[in-house]
N, C-alpha and C positions, 0 to 999 in steps of 0.2 A: 504494499500500499504506500502511495506517495505521501510524504509528510505534509501536514497542513500548513507548515511554515515555509514560505518561499525562500529560496537561496538569496542571501544578500552579501554582496562582496564588499564588506566594510573593512575598516582599517584595524590592525592590531598594533598595540603600542610597541611591542618588542620588534616590530618590522621597521619602525621609524628611525631615520638617521640621527634624529636629535636625542634619542634615548641613550643615556650614558653607557658606554661598553661594559663598565664594571657591573652595573645592574642588569644589562642584557645577559652577561655571563651567569649571574645569580639565578635569573629566571630560567635559563637553559638548564642549570642544575636542577631546579625544581621540576622541570619537565622530565629530566632523566629519572628522578625519583619516581615520577608517576609511571614510567615504563618499567622500572626494576623493583619496586617495593612489593613485598609479598606479606600479606597478613592472613595467617591461618584462619580458617572458619569463614571468613568474609570473602576470601579469594581462593580459587582453585590453584592458582599459580600467578606469577607476575605477567603483565601484558607482554613483555618481550618474549617470555617462554611461550605464551600463546601464539605469537607470530611464528616462532620456530615450528610449533606444532602444526599450524596451518600450512606452512610451506612444505613440510614433509608429507602432510596428508594429501595435499593437492598435487604436488609434483611426483610423488610416489617414488618408484625405483629409479626414475630418471633424474632425481635431484642431484646425484653426484656428477652429472654432465654439465651442471651450471656453475658459473662464477657469478657472484652477487655483487652488484655495484650500487652503493647508496649515493644517489645524486644530490641529496640534500642532507649531508651528514652533520652540519653544524659543527659543534665541538666534539662530536663523537656520537651523541644520542644513544638509542638502544642497540645499535648495530653490534657493538662488541658483545653485548649480552645475548643477542639473538645468535650470534656466531657460536658462542660458548654452549648455549643450550642445544642448538642444532647439531653441532659436531659431537657433543656428548651423547645425544641420542643415536646418532649414526654409528657411534663406536660400540654400542651395545649389541649383543647377539640378537638376531631376529627371532621372535617367538616361533617355535615350531620348526626352526631351521634344522635340518638333518645333515650329517656329514655325507659326503659323496661316496658312491660304491667303489672305492679303491681298496688297495691292500691295506693291512693294519699299519704298516710303517707310514704310508702316506697320510693316513687318517690322523696320526699323531704329530705329523710334521707340518708346521705352518709354512705358508707360501713365503717366497723371498720377499715380495712386496709387503707382507704383513710384518715380517721381522724387521724390515728396513724402517717401516712406519713406527713400529713400537720403539725401536732404538732411538728414534728422533722425538719421541713424545708425541707422535701425530697418529690419530686414529685412521685406519685404513678407510678409504672412501670419503674422507673429509673434504668439505667445500671451502672455497676461498671467498673472502669478502674485501671489497675496495671502498675506502672512504674518499668522497669527492664533494666539492661544493662550489658554488659561484663565488663565495667568499671563504677560501680554505683556511683551516686551522692546523697548519703542519706541525706546530709545536705540541699541540695536544694530541694530534694523531700519532706523532712519533712515539709518545709515551704508550699509547694504546697498542701500537704495533709491536712494541717490544714485549708485550704480555701475551702475544698469540702468534704462532707461526703461520696463521691463516688470515691474518688481517694486514693488508697493505694500504697505501694511500697515494693520491695524486697531489703533490704539493702546489701545483699551478691551478689557476681558476678553471673550472669546468662548467660549461653551460649546458644544462640538461636538454635544451632545444637545439644544441649543435654540438654533440659529443665528439670529442677529438677522435679521429680515426684510429690513431695509435692506442688509445685507451681500450676500445672494444676489440681492436684487431689483434692485440697481444694474446687475448684469450681465445678468439676464434682460430688463430693460427696454431694455437696448442690444442685444438679440437674441442674446446669448451663452447658452451652456449652462454650467452650473456642474459642475465636477469636483473632488471632495474628495481631498486627499492625506493619507495616514497613513504618514509615513516613520519607521520604527523606533518606532512609537507604539501600534499597535492591541493589541499583547500587554499593554499596561499596564491595559487595561479588563477588569473582571470581567464576567461574562455578563450580568447586569441592565443595567449601563452600556453594554456593547457593543450590546445590543439596542436600548436607547434611542437611541444614536447612529445605528445603521443605520436605525431608523424615521424619525428626523429627516432623514436623508440621502435616503431614498426619497421622502419628502414634499416636499423643497424642492430636490433636486438632480437631476443627470442621469447622474451616474456617480461612482465612487470607486475609489481604488487603495490597496491595502495593500502596503507594501514592507518587508520584514524582511531583516536580514543573518544571520539564524539560524534554526534549526528544532530539533525534538526528535530529534536524531540524534547519534551518537558523533562524526561528522565535524564537527558544529557545535561541540561541546565542545573538540575539538582546536584548531579555529580560534580559539576564545576564548583558550586558553592561548598560542597562537602570537601573538595580538595583544598580550598582555602583554609577551612577548619583544620584539616589534616596538616597543613604546613605550620600552623600556629602550635599544633601539639607536638610535632616531631622535631621542630628546629633546634631546641636545646640539645637533643641527642645527636644531631648531625653536625651542628655548628657551635657547639659549646666553646671551642677554641678560637672562635672569631667574633669578637665584640661588634665588629663592623657589620658582619651579616646579621647578627641578632638585632642590631639597631635598625636595619631596614626591613626586618620582620615584625618587630614589635613597637618600638618607639616612633618610627616613621615607616609604616607598613606598605612601602611601595611594592615589595616583592609579592606578597600575598594578593594585593590588589591587582597587580598586572596579570598574575596567573589566573585569577578569577575572571577579570575582564576580557583578556585575550582568549580564555577558554570559551566564554559565552559567544564571542565573535566568531571563533573557530567553528562552534557548533552551527552558526548561521551560515558559514561559508561552505560547509561540507556537503559535497554532492552525493546523491544516491547512486547505486550501481547503474540504474537506467540512464541517469544524467551523464555519467562517465562514458557509458556505451554510445550515447548520441555523439559525444565529442570524438570518440574513437572512430566511429563510422563516418563522420564528416571531417576528418583531419586532413584530407587531401591526398591520401595514398591508398592503395589497395589492402583492405583488412579482411578480405574474405576467409583467409586461413587462420584468423585469430579468434579464439574462444574465450569468452569471459565468464568467470565464476565469482560468486560473492557469498557473504554470510556475516554473521555476527556472533561473537563469543563473549559471554559475560566474564568480566574480570574483577568486578567488585559488586557484591551484593548490597542493595538490590537493584541499582540503576546504572552501574557502569558497564559499558559494553565495547569491546573491540570491534569496529566495523572494517571488513576487509574486502578487497577486490583483487583477484589474481586473474590475469589475462596471459595466455600462452599461444605461441604459434604452433599449429598442428602441421605435421607433414602431410603432403598431399597423398591421398589414398588411405589415410588412417582415420 
């Protein structure tokens, strides 16, 4: 059912050039907590883990054929946590998997690839992630990349509407498919820019995923206000060591105000799957082979939902 509230492309404070960089970084920290925080009973898992679960479920056994490029990574966002959750899941034995019908010696002998992977601390079949942005954060990304063998980054500016051929080409030449990630980002694009990004995606990539923590519903608005309360409750535990951060949470509560205000505006900006499909089909290039799937997963009882859209290019004849 289409939402009763029309899409409104209003402005968010965090997007404005006049918003101080220090406060913007703190707001982005707050958004990262929204992606990664896990509260038992009220949450089945963190939203970042939900994204990993959706990707694994939708892409299935072909997931190891993809390299995932985050085109709006900001200072890092949820992608490092998605990578960790996804590769941890891929490293687990598949339920019901049985050994091949070979001799006993070969049953007990792991493959060379598995031995090599294990010796390097890398799970067999692990997938790679790349951090990029129009306004890159190479210093922050370098720290993240040091923590995982499966995260790299592009230090120069990357326009999602005009992806550098070398960026996608390096993975295609290695036999990988390219999957673009838009985590809490696609609602920022107006219709002309969204069409340009989708056109470039169709022409250079093999799939994309749009993941939003909000939608145009009353429940989403309630979740935004609840998140403001959440920040007030947990800030002392996260930022006890920073009087400056606590000042902007309590005495001059700019951080919770911007998180709630921008959350409400983000809700009004978020497109439905049908609206995204209209943009896809009218982006100016052939999309006949592209299939769109969508859904929503509860990440916070009772009103918080992850809304996702995954679109992949199907091979002809399949």
